[in-house]
LONUVEX-17432 format. One record per residue (C-alpha): residue number from 1; x, y, z. Coordinates in steps of 0.1 Angstrom, whole numbers, always signed. Layout:
<recs>
+-----+-------+-------+-------+
|  nr |  east | north |    up |
+-----+-------+-------+-------+
| NUM |     X |     Y |     Z |
...
+-----+-------+-------+-------+
</recs>
This chain:
<recs>
+-----+-------+-------+-------+
|  nr |  east | north |    up |
+-----+-------+-------+-------+
|   1 | +1180 |  +964 |  +261 |
|   2 | +1151 |  +989 |  +265 |
|   3 | +1127 |  +961 |  +257 |
|   4 | +1144 |  +938 |  +282 |
|   5 | +1142 |  +965 |  +309 |
|   6 | +1106 |  +972 |  +301 |
|   7 | +1097 |  +935 |  +304 |
|   8 | +1115 |  +933 |  +337 |
|   9 | +1096 |  +963 |  +350 |
|  10 | +1063 |  +948 |  +338 |
|  11 | +1070 |  +918 |  +361 |
|  12 | +1073 |  +940 |  +393 |
|  13 | +1036 |  +946 |  +397 |
|  14 | +1030 |  +909 |  +398 |
|  15 | +1057 |  +904 |  +424 |
|  16 | +1044 |  +933 |  +445 |
|  17 | +1008 |  +920 |  +445 |
|  18 | +1021 |  +885 |  +455 |
|  19 | +1040 |  +900 |  +484 |
|  20 | +1008 |  +918 |  +496 |
|  21 |  +990 |  +885 |  +497 |
|  22 | +1017 |  +866 |  +515 |
|  23 | +1019 |  +894 |  +541 |
|  24 |  +983 |  +887 |  +552 |
|  25 |  +983 |  +877 |  +588 |
|  26 |  +965 |  +870 |  +621 |
|  27 |  +964 |  +901 |  +644 |
|  28 |  +950 |  +895 |  +679 |
|  29 |  +945 |  +921 |  +707 |
|  30 |  +926 |  +922 |  +739 |
|  31 |  +911 |  +948 |  +763 |
|  32 |  +892 |  +947 |  +796 |
|  33 |  +854 |  +948 |  +797 |
|  34 |  +828 |  +947 |  +824 |
|  35 |  +791 |  +947 |  +818 |
|  36 |  +758 |  +942 |  +838 |
|  37 |  +744 |  +909 |  +826 |
|  38 |  +714 |  +907 |  +851 |
|  39 |  +694 |  +928 |  +875 |
|  40 |  +672 |  +911 |  +900 |
|  41 |  +648 |  +924 |  +926 |
|  42 |  +651 |  +916 |  +963 |
|  43 |  +620 |  +935 |  +972 |
|  44 |  +609 |  +971 |  +972 |
|  45 |  +621 |  +989 | +1003 |
|  46 |  +643 |  +961 | +1012 |
|  47 |  +674 |  +983 | +1012 |
|  48 |  +700 |  +957 | +1004 |
|  49 |  +734 |  +963 | +1020 |
|  50 |  +760 |  +936 | +1026 |
|  51 |  +768 |  +908 | +1002 |
|  52 |  +787 |  +875 | +1006 |
|  53 |  +794 |  +846 |  +982 |
|  54 |  +790 |  +810 |  +992 |
|  55 |  +812 |  +788 |  +969 |
|  56 |  +800 |  +756 |  +985 |
|  57 |  +764 |  +761 |  +972 |
|  58 |  +770 |  +786 |  +944 |
|  59 |  +748 |  +811 |  +961 |
|  60 |  +750 |  +848 |  +971 |
|  61 |  +736 |  +861 | +1004 |
|  62 |  +723 |  +896 | +1005 |
|  63 |  +714 |  +914 | +1038 |
|  64 |  +682 |  +935 | +1034 |
|  65 |  +684 |  +962 | +1061 |
|  66 |  +649 |  +975 | +1053 |
|  67 |  +631 |  +942 | +1057 |
|  68 |  +652 |  +924 | +1083 |
|  69 |  +658 |  +895 | +1059 |
|  70 |  +686 |  +879 | +1039 |
|  71 |  +680 |  +870 | +1002 |
|  72 |  +696 |  +839 |  +989 |
|  73 |  +704 |  +841 |  +952 |
|  74 |  +714 |  +811 |  +930 |
|  75 |  +743 |  +821 |  +907 |
|  76 |  +731 |  +794 |  +883 |
|  77 |  +698 |  +812 |  +876 |
|  78 |  +704 |  +847 |  +891 |
|  79 |  +671 |  +842 |  +910 |
|  80 |  +662 |  +845 |  +946 |
|  81 |  +657 |  +809 |  +959 |
|  82 |  +651 |  +817 |  +996 |
|  83 |  +644 |  +846 | +1020 |
|  84 |  +656 |  +842 | +1056 |
|  85 |  +643 |  +863 | +1085 |
|  86 |  +671 |  +876 | +1107 |
|  87 |  +675 |  +905 | +1132 |
|  88 |  +667 |  +942 | +1128 |
|  89 |  +685 |  +961 | +1101 |
|  90 |  +711 |  +936 | +1089 |
|  91 |  +742 |  +951 | +1074 |
|  92 |  +773 |  +930 | +1070 |
|  93 |  +775 |  +894 | +1058 |
|  94 |  +804 |  +869 | +1060 |
|  95 |  +806 |  +833 | +1047 |
|  96 |  +823 |  +806 | +1068 |
|  97 |  +833 |  +777 | +1045 |
|  98 |  +846 |  +757 | +1074 |
|  99 |  +810 |  +753 | +1088 |
| 100 |  +789 |  +761 | +1057 |
| 101 |  +774 |  +790 | +1076 |
| 102 |  +767 |  +827 | +1069 |
| 103 |  +772 |  +853 | +1097 |
| 104 |  +749 |  +883 | +1095 |
| 105 |  +755 |  +915 | +1115 |
| 106 |  +721 |  +930 | +1127 |
| 107 |  +729 |  +967 | +1134 |
| 108 |  +698 |  +976 | +1153 |
| 109 |  +695 |  +944 | +1173 |
| 110 |  +731 |  +942 | +1184 |
| 111 |  +732 |  +906 | +1174 |
| 112 |  +747 |  +882 | +1148 |
| 113 |  +724 |  +857 | +1131 |
| 114 |  +741 |  +824 | +1119 |
| 115 |  +724 |  +809 | +1088 |
| 116 |  +731 |  +773 | +1077 |
| 117 |  +735 |  +771 | +1039 |
| 118 |  +722 |  +736 | +1040 |
| 119 |  +688 |  +746 | +1052 |
| 120 |  +688 |  +784 | +1047 |
| 121 |  +676 |  +787 | +1082 |
| 122 |  +689 |  +806 | +1113 |
| 123 |  +707 |  +781 | +1136 |
| 124 |  +720 |  +805 | +1162 |
| 125 |  +717 |  +841 | +1173 |
| 126 |  +744 |  +857 | +1195 |
| 127 |  +748 |  +891 | +1212 |
| 128 |  +778 |  +912 | +1202 |
| 129 |  +785 |  +949 | +1207 |
| 130 |  +763 |  +979 | +1198 |
| 131 |  +756 |  +986 | +1161 |
| 132 |  +773 |  +956 | +1144 |
| 133 |  +782 |  +966 | +1109 |
| 134 |  +808 |  +947 | +1089 |
| 135 |  +820 |  +911 | +1092 |
| 136 |  +849 |  +890 | +1079 |
| 137 |  +858 |  +853 | +1083 |
| 138 |  +893 |  +842 | +1094 |
| 139 |  +899 |  +807 | +1081 |
| 140 |  +932 |  +804 | +1099 |
| 141 |  +916 |  +805 | +1133 |
| 142 |  +880 |  +795 | +1124 |
| 143 |  +867 |  +828 | +1137 |
| 144 |  +845 |  +857 | +1126 |
| 145 |  +854 |  +893 | +1132 |
| 146 |  +824 |  +917 | +1136 |
| 147 |  +829 |  +955 | +1137 |
| 148 |  +806 |  +972 | +1163 |
| 149 |  +802 | +1007 | +1150 |
| 150 |  +785 | +1022 | +1180 |
| 151 |  +807 | +1004 | +1206 |
| 152 |  +840 | +1012 | +1188 |
| 153 |  +849 |  +975 | +1192 |
| 154 |  +854 |  +943 | +1173 |
| 155 |  +837 |  +911 | +1185 |
| 156 |  +857 |  +879 | +1178 |
| 157 |  +834 |  +848 | +1174 |
| 158 |  +845 |  +812 | +1174 |
| 159 |  +826 |  +793 | +1147 |
| 160 |  +831 |  +761 | +1168 |
| 161 |  +809 |  +773 | +1196 |
| 162 |  +791 |  +804 | +1180 |
| 163 |  +802 |  +823 | +1210 |
| 164 |  +822 |  +856 | +1214 |
| 165 |  +857 |  +847 | +1226 |
| 166 |  +872 |  +883 | +1226 |
| 167 |  +863 |  +919 | +1223 |
| 168 |  +889 |  +943 | +1208 |
| 169 |  +888 |  +981 | +1212 |
| 170 |  +895 |  +999 | +1179 |
| 171 |  +890 | +1034 | +1165 |
| 172 |  +858 | +1054 | +1163 |
| 173 |  +828 | +1040 | +1144 |
| 174 |  +844 | +1009 | +1128 |
| 175 |  +826 |  +997 | +1098 |
| 176 |  +844 |  +977 | +1071 |
| 177 |  +864 |  +945 | +1080 |
| 178 |  +888 |  +924 | +1059 |
| 179 |  +910 |  +894 | +1067 |
| 180 |  +947 |  +893 | +1055 |
| 181 |  +957 |  +856 | +1053 |
| 182 |  +993 |  +866 | +1044 |
| 183 |  +999 |  +882 | +1077 |
| 184 |  +971 |  +866 | +1099 |
| 185 |  +957 |  +900 | +1105 |
| 186 |  +924 |  +918 | +1103 |
| 187 |  +920 |  +953 | +1089 |
| 188 |  +892 |  +974 | +1104 |
| 189 |  +881 | +1007 | +1088 |
| 190 |  +874 | +1034 | +1115 |
| 191 |  +849 | +1057 | +1098 |
| 192 |  +852 | +1086 | +1123 |
| 193 |  +888 | +1082 | +1135 |
| 194 |  +905 | +1108 | +1114 |
| 195 |  +911 | +1084 | +1085 |
| 196 |  +926 | +1053 | +1102 |
| 197 |  +924 | +1016 | +1101 |
| 198 |  +931 |  +993 | +1130 |
| 199 |  +952 |  +962 | +1124 |
| 200 |  +944 |  +933 | +1146 |
| 201 |  +966 |  +902 | +1150 |
| 202 |  +945 |  +870 | +1150 |
| 203 |  +971 |  +853 | +1171 |
| 204 |  +966 |  +877 | +1201 |
| 205 |  +933 |  +894 | +1192 |
| 206 |  +950 |  +927 | +1199 |
| 207 |  +956 |  +958 | +1178 |
| 208 |  +992 |  +958 | +1165 |
| 209 |  +990 |  +989 | +1144 |
| 210 |  +968 | +1019 | +1136 |
| 211 |  +975 | +1031 | +1100 |
| 212 |  +964 | +1059 | +1077 |
| 213 |  +935 | +1049 | +1055 |
| 214 |  +922 | +1080 | +1039 |
| 215 |  +892 | +1102 | +1045 |
| 216 |  +863 | +1084 | +1062 |
| 217 |  +873 | +1049 | +1054 |
| 218 |  +845 | +1024 | +1050 |
| 219 |  +847 |  +994 | +1028 |
| 220 |  +878 |  +972 | +1029 |
| 221 |  +891 |  +943 | +1008 |
| 222 |  +923 |  +923 | +1008 |
| 223 |  +941 |  +916 |  +975 |
| 224 |  +960 |  +883 |  +980 |
| 225 |  +977 |  +887 |  +946 |
| 226 |  +995 |  +918 |  +956 |
| 227 |  +995 |  +917 |  +994 |
| 228 |  +976 |  +950 |  +995 |
| 229 |  +945 |  +963 | +1012 |
| 230 |  +920 |  +985 |  +993 |
| 231 |  +900 | +1010 | +1014 |
| 232 |  +871 | +1030 | +1001 |
| 233 |  +872 | +1066 | +1014 |
| 234 |  +835 | +1076 | +1016 |
| 235 |  +835 | +1113 | +1025 |
| 236 |  +857 | +1123 |  +996 |
| 237 |  +854 | +1134 |  +960 |
| 238 |  +859 | +1097 |  +953 |
| 239 |  +891 | +1077 |  +959 |
| 240 |  +905 | +1045 |  +973 |
| 241 |  +936 | +1041 |  +995 |
| 242 |  +959 | +1012 |  +987 |
| 243 |  +978 | +1000 | +1017 |
| 244 | +1008 |  +976 | +1015 |
| 245 | +1010 |  +949 | +1042 |
| 246 | +1046 |  +942 | +1033 |
| 247 | +1062 |  +962 | +1061 |
| 248 | +1054 |  +971 | +1097 |
| 249 | +1046 | +1006 | +1087 |
| 250 | +1017 |  +997 | +1064 |
| 251 | +1023 | +1026 | +1040 |
| 252 |  +996 | +1039 | +1016 |
| 253 | +1013 | +1031 |  +982 |
| 254 |  +986 | +1046 |  +959 |
| 255 |  +955 | +1067 |  +959 |
| 256 |  +930 | +1058 |  +931 |
| 257 |  +903 | +1082 |  +919 |
| 258 |  +869 | +1065 |  +916 |
| 259 |  +833 | +1077 |  +917 |
| 260 |  +816 | +1097 |  +945 |
| 261 |  +811 | +1083 |  +980 |
| 262 |  +828 | +1049 |  +974 |
| 263 |  +815 | +1023 |  +999 |
| 264 |  +819 |  +986 |  +992 |
| 265 |  +850 |  +969 |  +980 |
| 266 |  +856 |  +934 |  +966 |
| 267 |  +886 |  +917 |  +952 |
| 268 |  +884 |  +896 |  +920 |
| 269 |  +911 |  +869 |  +923 |
| 270 |  +905 |  +857 |  +887 |
| 271 |  +912 |  +890 |  +871 |
| 272 |  +935 |  +907 |  +896 |
| 273 |  +910 |  +935 |  +899 |
| 274 |  +891 |  +954 |  +926 |
| 275 |  +855 |  +964 |  +923 |
| 276 |  +844 |  +995 |  +942 |
| 277 |  +807 | +1006 |  +946 |
| 278 |  +802 | +1044 |  +943 |
| 279 |  +771 | +1052 |  +962 |
| 280 |  +770 | +1088 |  +951 |
| 281 |  +776 | +1080 |  +914 |
| 282 |  +754 | +1049 |  +910 |
| 283 |  +784 | +1032 |  +894 |
| 284 |  +811 | +1005 |  +901 |
| 285 |  +847 | +1013 |  +894 |
| 286 |  +870 |  +985 |  +883 |
| 287 |  +906 |  +989 |  +894 |
| 288 |  +935 |  +969 |  +880 |
| 289 |  +958 |  +959 |  +909 |
| 290 |  +987 |  +958 |  +884 |
| 291 |  +985 |  +995 |  +877 |
| 292 |  +963 | +1008 |  +905 |
| 293 |  +943 | +1026 |  +878 |
| 294 |  +906 | +1024 |  +869 |
| 295 |  +901 | +1003 |  +838 |
| 296 |  +863 | +1004 |  +836 |
| 297 |  +833 | +1021 |  +851 |
| 298 |  +799 | +1003 |  +851 |
| 299 |  +765 | +1018 |  +857 |
| 300 |  +744 |  +999 |  +882 |
| 301 |  +713 | +1007 |  +903 |
| 302 |  +706 | +1035 |  +927 |
| 303 |  +730 | +1039 |  +956 |
| 304 |  +751 | +1008 |  +953 |
| 305 |  +767 |  +997 |  +986 |
| 306 |  +777 |  +960 |  +992 |
| 307 |  +796 |  +940 |  +967 |
| 308 |  +810 |  +905 |  +965 |
| 309 |  +830 |  +885 |  +939 |
| 310 |  +816 |  +851 |  +928 |
| 311 |  +847 |  +830 |  +918 |
| 312 |  +825 |  +802 |  +905 |
| 313 |  +810 |  +823 |  +878 |
| 314 |  +835 |  +851 |  +875 |
| 315 |  +808 |  +876 |  +883 |
| 316 |  +803 |  +904 |  +908 |
| 317 |  +771 |  +910 |  +927 |
| 318 |  +763 |  +945 |  +937 |
| 319 |  +735 |  +955 |  +962 |
| 320 |  +717 |  +987 |  +951 |
| 321 |  +702 |  +999 |  +984 |
| 322 |  +677 | +1025 |  +971 |
| 323 |  +666 | +1004 |  +941 |
| 324 |  +659 |  +972 |  +960 |
| 325 |  +679 |  +953 |  +934 |
| 326 |  +711 |  +934 |  +929 |
| 327 |  +732 |  +940 |  +897 |
| 328 |  +753 |  +911 |  +883 |
| 329 |  +784 |  +922 |  +865 |
| 330 |  +804 |  +899 |  +842 |
| 331 |  +840 |  +908 |  +838 |
| 332 |  +863 |  +895 |  +811 |
| 333 |  +883 |  +902 |  +779 |
| 334 |  +874 |  +913 |  +744 |
| 335 |  +895 |  +897 |  +718 |
| 336 |  +897 |  +906 |  +681 |
| 337 |  +912 |  +884 |  +654 |
| 338 |  +917 |  +895 |  +618 |
| 339 |  +924 |  +873 |  +587 |
| 340 |  +930 |  +892 |  +555 |
| 341 |  +931 |  +878 |  +519 |
| 342 |  +934 |  +903 |  +491 |
| 343 |  +912 |  +895 |  +460 |
| 344 |  +933 |  +899 |  +429 |
| 345 |  +934 |  +889 |  +392 |
| 346 |  +966 |  +881 |  +374 |
| 347 |  +975 |  +918 |  +372 |
| 348 |  +953 |  +940 |  +393 |
| 349 |  +936 |  +942 |  +426 |
| 350 |  +899 |  +936 |  +418 |
| 351 |  +881 |  +942 |  +451 |
| 352 |  +888 |  +962 |  +482 |
| 353 |  +851 |  +966 |  +492 |
| 354 |  +845 |  +963 |  +530 |
| 355 |  +812 |  +954 |  +546 |
| 356 |  +806 |  +951 |  +583 |
| 357 |  +778 |  +935 |  +603 |
| 358 |  +774 |  +931 |  +641 |
| 359 |  +754 |  +906 |  +661 |
| 360 |  +750 |  +903 |  +699 |
| 361 |  +735 |  +873 |  +716 |
| 362 |  +739 |  +854 |  +749 |
| 363 |  +757 |  +824 |  +733 |
| 364 |  +784 |  +818 |  +708 |
| 365 |  +776 |  +833 |  +674 |
| 366 |  +780 |  +818 |  +639 |
| 367 |  +786 |  +843 |  +610 |
| 368 |  +793 |  +833 |  +575 |
| 369 |  +811 |  +855 |  +549 |
| 370 |  +813 |  +842 |  +513 |
| 371 |  +834 |  +856 |  +485 |
| 372 |  +845 |  +843 |  +451 |
| 373 |  +881 |  +853 |  +443 |
| 374 |  +883 |  +861 |  +406 |
| 375 |  +917 |  +844 |  +402 |
| 376 |  +904 |  +810 |  +414 |
| 377 |  +870 |  +793 |  +407 |
| 378 |  +864 |  +788 |  +444 |
| 379 |  +840 |  +802 |  +470 |
| 380 |  +854 |  +805 |  +505 |
| 381 |  +829 |  +804 |  +533 |
| 382 |  +843 |  +810 |  +568 |
| 383 |  +823 |  +804 |  +600 |
| 384 |  +836 |  +820 |  +632 |
| 385 |  +823 |  +804 |  +664 |
| 386 |  +842 |  +825 |  +690 |
| 387 |  +872 |  +848 |  +696 |
| 388 |  +908 |  +837 |  +696 |
| 389 |  +925 |  +820 |  +725 |
| 390 |  +930 |  +843 |  +755 |
| 391 |  +946 |  +836 |  +789 |
| 392 |  +915 |  +845 |  +808 |
| 393 |  +879 |  +854 |  +802 |
| 394 |  +850 |  +852 |  +826 |
| 395 |  +815 |  +836 |  +823 |
| 396 |  +793 |  +855 |  +799 |
| 397 |  +822 |  +879 |  +790 |
| 398 |  +819 |  +897 |  +757 |
| 399 |  +838 |  +882 |  +727 |
| 400 |  +844 |  +899 |  +694 |
| 401 |  +859 |  +884 |  +662 |
| 402 |  +865 |  +902 |  +628 |
| 403 |  +871 |  +883 |  +596 |
| 404 |  +881 |  +898 |  +563 |
| 405 |  +882 |  +876 |  +532 |
| 406 |  +884 |  +889 |  +497 |
| 407 |  +880 |  +925 |  +510 |
| 408 |  +848 |  +917 |  +528 |
| 409 |  +848 |  +922 |  +566 |
| 410 |  +824 |  +906 |  +590 |
| 411 |  +824 |  +916 |  +627 |
| 412 |  +805 |  +895 |  +653 |
| 413 |  +800 |  +900 |  +690 |
| 414 |  +787 |  +873 |  +713 |
| 415 |  +788 |  +859 |  +749 |
| 416 |  +810 |  +831 |  +760 |
| 417 |  +805 |  +809 |  +790 |
| 418 |  +839 |  +794 |  +796 |
| 419 |  +871 |  +806 |  +813 |
| 420 |  +891 |  +802 |  +782 |
| 421 |  +878 |  +812 |  +747 |
| 422 |  +892 |  +793 |  +717 |
| 423 |  +891 |  +805 |  +681 |
| 424 |  +873 |  +780 |  +658 |
| 425 |  +869 |  +786 |  +621 |
| 426 |  +854 |  +761 |  +596 |
| 427 |  +848 |  +766 |  +559 |
| 428 |  +828 |  +752 |  +530 |
| 429 |  +847 |  +745 |  +498 |
| 430 |  +881 |  +753 |  +514 |
| 431 |  +893 |  +743 |  +549 |
| 432 |  +905 |  +768 |  +574 |
| 433 |  +941 |  +757 |  +569 |
| 434 |  +936 |  +757 |  +531 |
| 435 |  +928 |  +794 |  +533 |
| 436 |  +965 |  +801 |  +536 |
| 437 |  +970 |  +776 |  +508 |
| 438 |  +946 |  +796 |  +486 |
| 439 |  +967 |  +827 |  +494 |
| 440 |  +999 |  +809 |  +485 |
| 441 |  +985 |  +795 |  +453 |
| 442 |  +973 |  +830 |  +443 |
| 443 | +1008 |  +844 |  +450 |
| 444 | +1024 |  +816 |  +429 |
| 445 | +1000 |  +822 |  +401 |
| 446 | +1008 |  +859 |  +400 |
| 447 | +1046 |  +853 |  +402 |
| 448 | +1042 |  +827 |  +373 |
| 449 | +1022 |  +853 |  +353 |
| 450 | +1049 |  +878 |  +359 |
| 451 | +1076 |  +854 |  +349 |
| 452 | +1057 |  +845 |  +316 |
| 453 | +1053 |  +882 |  +308 |
| 454 | +1090 |  +887 |  +314 |
| 455 | +1100 |  +857 |  +293 |
| 456 | +1077 |  +868 |  +264 |
| 457 | +1092 |  +902 |  +266 |
| 458 | +1128 |  +888 |  +264 |
| 459 | +1119 |  +866 |  +234 |
| 460 | +1103 |  +895 |  +216 |
| 461 | +1135 |  +916 |  +223 |
| 462 | +1157 |  +889 |  +209 |
+-----+-------+-------+-------+
</recs>
């Protein structure tokens, strides 16, 4: 009996090791990332301010207040492809997809320049109020709303005639403007009016509400996914007011801490995130609209102001006014995948050695890890081309994959250029799917070895 029990106990290590092998699994996880992937000059002393994205041409228009020009950037090359002369000290920019035109507010001239994106030339110049600052396009009415900071008014421009069709009185020193398609309303941040925003109905071109918007509100952006308005409060230790458009009271539903002197705001519809430029911190805060919390902080150029989201590339363009540059931020997901196979012999674990290597490039990376399990005469070579499948990732987003085979771990980091990243693993000597077969065979071999050991023990006992 003692021999029989001893032989049974001798089999348990084999069974335990087999269980460890069969327990090896895929383990994916993801986290947010945002990184600067390009920085381009728009001219020393150009003092870039407002930014607007033109999806029809895949271009970004940047108003250069210091040079009285607008830089046209191709998002395919991240290079300036044209420079257009406009009025004096251009600030705000708005793109009109209905006409393929860009409206530029010239602060010192009291005018708005209209640029055709077909020719990158000014096709009209019209007078508005004094000190035009921010601008926003209303596709529901085919109109452009321009905040006149010195006049304390908003000019409403028809894009059919390029003429002012209404002038609306608002609070003191209006700057930022954003259109809310869910309500057919325009939100105007009044910088000097004790922290308010004026809400204009585009049906009547009249103010229908004046709401609390934090301390010295400046930049404004509408979040279509949540029906909320994000307002940067410039003269503060750094926060953003989140206003709900869901009721007639327009309550502030959250206050989010960001960097110092937040100015520009842009909504990223692809990621459900809001990008805020912090002029006093030289950073951009990334806010998740699901949690109203900052999920990333990205260093950019000196004194960032204007910002725009490029839906075609999943990138964010930031105007750094004192640097004379534009930073391009790519936002996406980092995904990690782990495959584990324990190297064993028929009775003991042979190798638990771990080695790690990291590679970073601008394209998908191929990394090969080769091990020879001692229990089978086979060399397994695994090539990882990208990260595992995720629901969303932006152009040039960082992707990471970790593979452990036979106790050896290889970690790779690369850049991907598609909106969905798919895991691809190929192998030499053993196919990807056969990897699990190798694991199963190893487990069966160990169980068989344990069974033989137990059988021999019983025979010896008898």
